[in-house]
N, C-alpha and C positions, 0 to 999 in steps of 0.2 A: 436243902438245897442239896443236889446230887454232885458229887465230888469227881469230875472228868479228868482231873490230873491223879488220880491215885492210879500206881501202877500195878496191874494185876499178873502175877506169874502163873501163866496158863498150861506151863510145862507138867507133864504126867497128870494130865486131866482129862485124856482122849480128846483134847481139842484139836480139831483138824490141822488149824494154822501152825502148831507147835509140835503134835506128837505124830501127825498122819501124813503130812504134806509131802513127805519124800516118796513113799508109795503112791499116793493118789496122783502126784503131778508126774514123778519121774519113772513109776512102776518099780522104785527099789524098796521092795518090801523086806528084804532079808538085811539091808543096811550094807550091801557090799559096793557100791557105786561110790566113787571118790568125786567130790565137789570141790569147786575152787573158794568155796565159802564156808564158814562154820554157819551151823543151825541158827545160832542167835544174830548171825549178820545178814540173813534174809529180810527183805523189807515184805512185810506181810500186809497184803492188801484185800482182806477178806471181808465180805458183808455180813454174811449170817452168822459167823462165829467170831463175834466182836470180844474184845478184852475190856469190858466194862463190868463191873460189879452189877449184881442184881440189886435194883432199888430197894431201899427197906419196905417201902409202900407194897412192892409185889410179895416180899418175902412175909410180911405180916399177913397180907390177903390170903396167901397159902397157909399159913400157919392157922388162921382163923378158920378157914375153911376144914382143915384136916382135924380139928379140935370137935368137929360132928362126928359121931360115931360110924356112920354110914356114909358112902360115896355114891353118887347118881349121877348119871350121864343127864346134862340139862337137856331141856325140851328141843333146844334148835339144833343140838347135835344128834339126837335121834330124828329128827326132820331130813337133816343132810344125809344120814345113813340110809333111810329109808329111800331117799331120791337116788343114791347111789346103786343101790339095788335094782 
């Protein structure tokens, strides 16, 4: 069973919701802007950059695939690449 209650600290992981939102949303790439709230007080409502750990079944599947000494592009990916060309 997946633990949705586990708190994941995403700081310093290149996550846009914690490390890049000031530059992305406010254009404050050098950290010179003053904000009325601390970074940890912002309410993050991101969809693609979620604060959930990768489920074990996904990690196990990746590890299993990496145990094979060669990596190939799956056939459906090749078909997609050819269609895009």
